[in-house]
N, CA, C and O atoms as CSV, one atom per row, in Angstrom:
chain,resi,resn,atom,element,x,y,z
A,1,MET,N,N,0.825,-1.194,0.000
A,1,MET,CA,C,0.000,0.000,0.000
A,1,MET,C,C,0.872,1.262,0.000
A,1,MET,O,O,0.549,2.250,-0.658
A,2,LYS,N,N,1.982,1.214,0.747
A,2,LYS,CA,C,2.884,2.358,0.811
A,2,LYS,C,C,3.471,2.660,-0.569
A,2,LYS,O,O,3.603,3.822,-0.951
A,3,ALA,N,N,3.824,1.600,-1.320
A,3,ALA,CA,C,4.389,1.778,-2.663
A,3,ALA,C,C,3.356,2.369,-3.615
A,3,ALA,O,O,3.685,3.224,-4.437
A,4,ILE,N,N,2.124,1.920,-3.510
A,4,ILE,CA,C,1.064,2.438,-4.372
A,4,ILE,C,C,0.803,3.909,-4.083
A,4,ILE,O,O,0.626,4.701,-5.009
A,5,LEU,N,N,0.776,4.278,-2.814
A,5,LEU,CA,C,0.583,5.693,-2.448
A,5,LEU,C,C,1.745,6.549,-2.937
A,5,LEU,O,O,1.541,7.649,-3.449
A,6,GLY,N,N,2.959,6.042,-2.778
A,6,GLY,CA,C,4.132,6.781,-3.248
A,6,GLY,C,C,4.128,6.949,-4.757
A,6,GLY,O,O,4.426,8.032,-5.262
A,7,ALA,N,N,3.794,5.893,-5.478
A,7,ALA,CA,C,3.723,5.978,-6.940
A,7,ALA,C,C,2.618,6.928,-7.373
A,7,ALA,O,O,2.803,7.698,-8.316
A,8,SER,N,N,1.486,6.886,-6.711
A,8,SER,CA,C,0.374,7.785,-7.048
A,8,SER,C,C,0.739,9.240,-6.802
A,8,SER,O,O,0.400,10.109,-7.605
A,9,ALA,N,N,1.427,9.512,-5.700
A,9,ALA,CA,C,1.863,10.884,-5.414
A,9,ALA,C,C,2.860,11.361,-6.462
A,9,ALA,O,O,2.797,12.510,-6.901
A,10,THR,N,N,3.770,10.495,-6.860
A,10,THR,CA,C,4.753,10.856,-7.886
A,10,THR,C,C,4.072,11.177,-9.208
A,10,THR,O,O,4.402,12.170,-9.856
A,11,ILE,N,N,3.129,10.345,-9.605
A,11,ILE,CA,C,2.397,10.575,-10.856
A,11,ILE,C,C,1.627,11.892,-10.784
A,11,ILE,O,O,1.599,12.647,-11.757
A,12,ALA,N,N,1.009,12.169,-9.652
A,12,ALA,CA,C,0.245,13.414,-9.493
A,12,ALA,C,C,1.150,14.636,-9.612
A,12,ALA,O,O,0.783,15.623,-10.250
A,13,VAL,N,N,2.322,14.573,-9.004
A,13,VAL,CA,C,3.256,15.704,-9.072
A,13,VAL,C,C,3.766,15.882,-10.490
A,13,VAL,O,O,3.815,17.005,-10.993
A,14,TRP,N,N,4.145,14.792,-11.143
A,14,TRP,CA,C,4.634,14.881,-12.524
A,14,TRP,C,C,3.547,15.392,-13.465
A,14,TRP,O,O,3.832,16.162,-14.382
A,15,ALA,N,N,2.313,14.972,-13.244
A,15,ALA,CA,C,1.213,15.377,-14.123
A,15,ALA,C,C,0.936,16.874,-14.029
A,15,ALA,O,O,0.451,17.472,-14.990
A,16,THR,N,N,1.235,17.480,-12.896
A,16,THR,CA,C,0.977,18.915,-12.747
A,16,THR,C,C,2.059,19.776,-13.393
A,16,THR,O,O,1.891,20.991,-13.503
A,17,ALA,N,N,3.165,19.170,-13.822
A,17,ALA,CA,C,4.252,19.952,-14.419
A,17,ALA,C,C,3.796,20.665,-15.686
A,17,ALA,O,O,4.200,21.804,-15.922
A,18,PHE,N,N,2.974,20.033,-16.500
A,18,PHE,CA,C,2.537,20.653,-17.746
A,18,PHE,C,C,1.602,21.840,-17.517
A,18,PHE,O,O,1.905,22.936,-17.989
A,19,PRO,N,N,0.484,21.673,-16.817
A,19,PRO,CA,C,-0.405,22.837,-16.655
A,19,PRO,C,C,0.214,23.961,-15.836
A,19,PRO,O,O,0.062,25.130,-16.189
A,20,PHE,N,N,0.916,23.630,-14.740
A,20,PHE,CA,C,1.531,24.686,-13.942
A,20,PHE,C,C,2.675,25.356,-14.693
A,20,PHE,O,O,2.903,26.556,-14.541
A,21,GLY,N,N,3.392,24.584,-15.501
A,21,GLY,CA,C,4.459,25.163,-16.313
A,21,GLY,C,C,3.923,26.165,-17.309
A,21,GLY,O,O,4.491,27.243,-17.483
A,22,LYS,N,N,2.832,25.814,-17.962
A,22,LYS,CA,C,2.230,26.741,-18.936
A,22,LYS,C,C,1.747,28.023,-18.261
A,22,LYS,O,O,1.914,29.114,-18.805
A,23,VAL,N,N,1.154,27.892,-17.087
A,23,VAL,CA,C,0.679,29.065,-16.356
A,23,VAL,C,C,1.865,29.929,-15.916
A,23,VAL,O,O,1.841,31.149,-16.074
A,24,ALA,N,N,2.889,29.297,-15.369
A,24,ALA,CA,C,4.060,30.042,-14.882
A,24,ALA,C,C,4.789,30.749,-16.020
A,24,ALA,O,O,5.323,31.841,-15.828
A,25,LEU,N,N,4.816,30.138,-17.204
A,25,LEU,CA,C,5.528,30.744,-18.331
A,25,LEU,C,C,4.832,31.989,-18.873
A,25,LEU,O,O,5.405,32.716,-19.684
A,26,GLN,N,N,3.620,32.235,-18.436
A,26,GLN,CA,C,2.952,33.481,-18.814
A,26,GLN,C,C,3.525,34.665,-18.037
A,26,GLN,O,O,3.374,35.814,-18.450
A,27,SER,N,N,4.185,34.381,-16.909
A,27,SER,CA,C,4.727,35.443,-16.062
A,27,SER,C,C,6.241,35.558,-16.123
A,27,SER,O,O,6.781,36.656,-15.982
A,28,VAL,N,N,6.936,34.445,-16.330
A,28,VAL,CA,C,8.407,34.452,-16.339
A,28,VAL,C,C,8.906,33.703,-17.561
A,28,VAL,O,O,8.157,32.977,-18.215
A,29,ASP,N,N,10.200,33.895,-17.863
A,29,ASP,CA,C,10.781,33.195,-19.002
A,29,ASP,C,C,11.185,31.772,-18.600
A,29,ASP,O,O,11.194,31.428,-17.418
A,30,ALA,N,N,11.516,30.960,-19.592
A,30,ALA,CA,C,11.808,29.541,-19.366
A,30,ALA,C,C,13.023,29.338,-18.461
A,30,ALA,O,O,13.014,28.438,-17.622
A,31,LEU,N,N,14.061,30.151,-18.613
A,31,LEU,CA,C,15.264,29.995,-17.797
A,31,LEU,C,C,14.966,30.288,-16.324
A,31,LEU,O,O,15.410,29.548,-15.446
A,32,THR,N,N,14.226,31.349,-16.052
A,32,THR,CA,C,13.876,31.684,-14.671
A,32,THR,C,C,13.056,30.577,-14.026
A,32,THR,O,O,13.300,30.211,-12.876
A,33,LEU,N,N,12.097,30.048,-14.749
A,33,LEU,CA,C,11.283,28.954,-14.222
A,33,LEU,C,C,12.136,27.718,-13.967
A,33,LEU,O,O,11.973,27.045,-12.949
A,34,SER,N,N,13.045,27.420,-14.893
A,34,SER,CA,C,13.926,26.256,-14.725
A,34,SER,C,C,14.800,26.399,-13.494
A,34,SER,O,O,14.944,25.456,-12.716
A,35,VAL,N,N,15.385,27.575,-13.316
A,35,VAL,CA,C,16.243,27.807,-12.146
A,35,VAL,C,C,15.425,27.673,-10.861
A,35,VAL,O,O,15.882,27.056,-9.899
A,36,ALA,N,N,14.236,28.239,-10.839
A,36,ALA,CA,C,13.400,28.158,-9.640
A,36,ALA,C,C,13.043,26.708,-9.309
A,36,ALA,O,O,13.077,26.317,-8.142
A,37,ARG,N,N,12.706,25.919,-10.307
A,37,ARG,CA,C,12.347,24.516,-10.066
A,37,ARG,C,C,13.549,23.722,-9.575
A,37,ARG,O,O,13.429,22.932,-8.638
A,38,VAL,N,N,14.704,23.924,-10.197
A,38,VAL,CA,C,15.894,23.153,-9.814
A,38,VAL,C,C,16.379,23.559,-8.422
A,38,VAL,O,O,16.708,22.695,-7.610
A,39,VAL,N,N,16.425,24.845,-8.140
A,39,VAL,CA,C,16.869,25.307,-6.816
A,39,VAL,C,C,15.883,24.849,-5.740
A,39,VAL,O,O,16.298,24.410,-4.667
A,40,GLY,N,N,14.595,24.948,-6.018
A,40,GLY,CA,C,13.598,24.479,-5.060
A,40,GLY,C,C,13.745,22.991,-4.768
A,40,GLY,O,O,13.678,22.567,-3.614
A,41,GLY,N,N,13.943,22.208,-5.815
A,41,GLY,CA,C,14.143,20.774,-5.629
A,41,GLY,C,C,15.423,20.455,-4.876
A,41,GLY,O,O,15.451,19.551,-4.042
A,42,ALA,N,N,16.482,21.198,-5.170
A,42,ALA,CA,C,17.753,20.972,-4.488
A,42,ALA,C,C,17.654,21.282,-2.995
A,42,ALA,O,O,18.189,20.549,-2.164
A,43,ILE,N,N,16.975,22.358,-2.669
A,43,ILE,CA,C,16.805,22.715,-1.258
A,43,ILE,C,C,15.977,21.651,-0.536
A,43,ILE,O,O,16.313,21.246,0.577
A,44,LEU,N,N,14.899,21.204,-1.171
A,44,LEU,CA,C,14.074,20.164,-0.574
A,44,LEU,C,C,14.880,18.878,-0.362
A,44,LEU,O,O,14.795,18.261,0.700
A,45,MET,N,N,15.658,18.475,-1.365
A,45,MET,CA,C,16.457,17.256,-1.236
A,45,MET,C,C,17.550,17.407,-0.179
A,45,MET,O,O,17.876,16.443,0.513
A,46,LEU,N,N,18.115,18.597,-0.048
A,46,LEU,CA,C,19.122,18.834,0.986
A,46,LEU,C,C,18.507,18.685,2.373
A,46,LEU,O,O,19.106,18.075,3.259
A,47,ILE,N,N,17.320,19.238,2.560
A,47,ILE,CA,C,16.634,19.118,3.849
A,47,ILE,C,C,16.327,17.654,4.163
A,47,ILE,O,O,16.575,17.188,5.275
A,48,ILE,N,N,15.791,16.939,3.186
A,48,ILE,CA,C,15.498,15.520,3.389
A,48,ILE,C,C,16.776,14.753,3.692
A,48,ILE,O,O,16.799,13.908,4.587
A,49,GLY,N,N,17.840,15.044,2.949
A,49,GLY,CA,C,19.113,14.363,3.159
A,49,GLY,C,C,19.697,14.598,4.542
A,49,GLY,O,O,20.242,13.679,5.152
A,50,VAL,N,N,19.587,15.822,5.037
A,50,VAL,CA,C,20.105,16.134,6.374
A,50,VAL,C,C,19.325,15.356,7.429
A,50,VAL,O,O,19.920,14.782,8.341
A,51,PHE,N,N,17.996,15.333,7.313
A,51,PHE,CA,C,17.189,14.623,8.301
A,51,PHE,C,C,17.386,13.113,8.247
A,51,PHE,O,O,17.277,12.439,9.271
A,52,LYS,N,N,17.673,12.578,7.071
A,52,LYS,CA,C,17.871,11.138,6.936
A,52,LYS,C,C,19.328,10.742,7.165
A,52,LYS,O,O,19.645,9.553,7.188
A,53,GLY,N,N,20.212,11.716,7.332
A,53,GLY,CA,C,21.612,11.428,7.581
A,53,GLY,C,C,22.350,10.894,6.361
A,53,GLY,O,O,23.278,10.097,6.498
A,54,LEU,N,N,21.946,11.328,5.164
A,54,LEU,CA,C,22.592,10.860,3.948
A,54,LEU,C,C,23.950,11.522,3.755
A,54,LEU,O,O,24.232,12.577,4.324
A,55,HIS,N,N,24.777,10.889,2.950
A,55,HIS,CA,C,26.134,11.367,2.691
A,55,HIS,C,C,26.094,12.696,1.940
A,55,HIS,O,O,25.421,12.824,0.918
A,56,ILE,N,N,26.810,13.663,2.451
A,56,ILE,CA,C,26.970,14.946,1.775
A,56,ILE,C,C,28.394,14.988,1.255
A,56,ILE,O,O,29.322,14.656,1.993
A,57,PRO,N,N,28.599,15.393,-0.014
A,57,PRO,CA,C,29.947,15.388,-0.584
A,57,PRO,C,C,30.939,16.156,0.291
A,57,PRO,O,O,30.627,17.219,0.829
A,58,THR,N,N,32.129,15.598,0.417
A,58,THR,CA,C,33.147,16.236,1.253
A,58,THR,C,C,34.339,16.725,0.448
A,58,THR,O,O,35.104,17.557,0.935
A,59,SER,N,N,34.516,16.233,-0.765
A,59,SER,CA,C,35.660,16.665,-1.570
A,59,SER,C,C,35.177,17.504,-2.759
A,59,SER,O,O,34.016,17.434,-3.163
A,60,TRP,N,N,36.098,18.293,-3.301
A,60,TRP,CA,C,35.761,19.108,-4.464
A,60,TRP,C,C,35.431,18.225,-5.656
A,60,TRP,O,O,34.600,18.590,-6.487
A,61,ARG,N,N,36.078,17.061,-5.748
A,61,ARG,CA,C,35.810,16.127,-6.848
A,61,ARG,C,C,34.364,15.645,-6.788
A,61,ARG,O,O,33.675,15.620,-7.807
A,62,GLU,N,N,33.899,15.262,-5.594
A,62,GLU,CA,C,32.516,14.822,-5.450
A,62,GLU,C,C,31.535,15.940,-5.798
A,62,GLU,O,O,30.544,15.707,-6.491
A,63,TRP,N,N,31.810,17.147,-5.319
A,63,TRP,CA,C,30.940,18.278,-5.635
A,63,TRP,C,C,30.890,18.509,-7.140
A,63,TRP,O,O,29.824,18.762,-7.700
A,64,GLY,N,N,32.048,18.421,-7.791
A,64,GLY,CA,C,32.115,18.610,-9.242
A,64,GLY,C,C,31.288,17.590,-9.995
A,64,GLY,O,O,30.586,17.928,-10.948
A,65,ILE,N,N,31.372,16.330,-9.561
A,65,ILE,CA,C,30.591,15.272,-10.204
A,65,ILE,C,C,29.102,15.524,-10.015
A,65,ILE,O,O,28.332,15.412,-10.969
A,66,TYR,N,N,28.689,15.863,-8.800
A,66,TYR,CA,C,27.263,16.132,-8.538
A,66,TYR,C,C,26.764,17.321,-9.354
A,66,TYR,O,O,25.660,17.282,-9.897
A,67,ILE,N,N,27.563,18.363,-9.440
A,67,ILE,CA,C,27.152,19.543,-10.208
A,67,ILE,C,C,27.047,19.207,-11.688
A,67,ILE,O,O,26.094,19.619,-12.349
A,68,LEU,N,N,28.009,18.469,-12.215
A,68,LEU,CA,C,27.972,18.073,-13.623
A,68,LEU,C,C,26.758,17.202,-13.920
A,68,LEU,O,O,26.058,17.426,-14.908
A,69,LEU,N,N,26.507,16.218,-13.075
A,69,LEU,CA,C,25.350,15.346,-13.279
A,69,LEU,C,C,24.040,16.110,-13.142
A,69,LEU,O,O,23.100,15.877,-13.903
A,70,GLY,N,N,23.976,17.014,-12.183
A,70,GLY,CA,C,22.767,17.816,-12.019
A,70,GLY,C,C,22.529,18.739,-13.196
A,70,GLY,O,O,21.393,18.913,-13.638
A,71,ALA,N,N,23.603,19.332,-13.705
A,71,ALA,CA,C,23.469,20.260,-14.824
A,71,ALA,C,C,23.029,19.538,-16.092
A,71,ALA,O,O,22.155,20.020,-16.813
A,72,THR,N,N,23.629,18.392,-16.361
A,72,THR,CA,C,23.305,17.697,-17.606
A,72,THR,C,C,22.035,16.858,-17.489
A,72,THR,O,O,21.265,16.777,-18.447
A,73,GLY,N,N,21.806,16.242,-16.354
A,73,GLY,CA,C,20.678,15.334,-16.226
A,73,GLY,C,C,19.393,15.989,-15.811
A,73,GLY,O,O,18.322,15.416,-16.014
A,74,ASN,N,N,19.458,17.178,-15.232
A,74,ASN,CA,C,18.237,17.801,-14.733
A,74,ASN,C,C,18.059,19.211,-15.280
A,74,ASN,O,O,17.009,19.524,-15.841
A,75,PHE,N,N,19.045,20.050,-15.132
A,75,PHE,CA,C,18.878,21.459,-15.490
A,75,PHE,C,C,18.654,21.640,-16.990
A,75,PHE,O,O,17.775,22.399,-17.399
A,76,VAL,N,N,19.443,20.948,-17.809
A,76,VAL,CA,C,19.259,21.065,-19.259
A,76,VAL,C,C,17.865,20.555,-19.637
A,76,VAL,O,O,17.180,21.161,-20.460
A,77,TYR,N,N,17.456,19.447,-19.034
A,77,TYR,CA,C,16.113,18.924,-19.292
A,77,TYR,C,C,15.052,19.961,-18.941
A,77,TYR,O,O,14.115,20.166,-19.713
A,78,GLN,N,N,15.181,20.611,-17.801
A,78,GLN,CA,C,14.189,21.600,-17.378
A,78,GLN,C,C,14.085,22.757,-18.384
A,78,GLN,O,O,12.990,23.206,-18.722
A,79,ILE,N,N,15.231,23.221,-18.847
A,79,ILE,CA,C,15.221,24.332,-19.806
A,79,ILE,C,C,14.536,23.904,-21.104
A,79,ILE,O,O,13.693,24.629,-21.631
A,80,VAL,N,N,14.894,22.736,-21.616
A,80,VAL,CA,C,14.295,22.255,-22.859
A,80,VAL,C,C,12.795,22.022,-22.672
A,80,VAL,O,O,12.004,22.370,-23.549
A,81,PHE,N,N,12.400,21.441,-21.546
A,81,PHE,CA,C,10.979,21.208,-21.248
A,81,PHE,C,C,10.212,22.520,-21.231
A,81,PHE,O,O,9.156,22.630,-21.854
A,82,ASN,N,N,10.732,23.512,-20.527
A,82,ASN,CA,C,10.034,24.787,-20.414
A,82,ASN,C,C,10.013,25.539,-21.740
A,82,ASN,O,O,9.026,26.201,-22.062
A,83,GLU,N,N,11.086,25.443,-22.504
A,83,GLU,CA,C,11.081,26.078,-23.831
A,83,GLU,C,C,10.039,25.416,-24.727
A,83,GLU,O,O,9.378,26.083,-25.523
A,84,GLY,N,N,9.901,24.106,-24.591
A,84,GLY,CA,C,8.908,23.381,-25.378
A,84,GLY,C,C,7.487,23.769,-25.025
A,84,GLY,O,O,6.617,23.805,-25.895
A,85,LEU,N,N,7.246,24.059,-23.761
A,85,LEU,CA,C,5.900,24.501,-23.370
A,85,LEU,C,C,5.607,25.869,-23.955
A,85,LEU,O,O,4.525,26.414,-23.740
């Protein structure tokens, strides 16, 4: 039951990306919306990570890898998604 609720919540959040994105793009440009979504998600994940005691990068190499992966795997996607809307 927990997995079904989690999957349903994920689907609901993903499904709202299109209508809320279109509404938000009437007020701001695609880059601003992308930055706001990525920064908001990063802050939320940092808070969750701190409370769960997850590993936080300690070396510059680890930070570099996380930033590169975040930029290519998430931020570029957000910009392209918002431009497409």
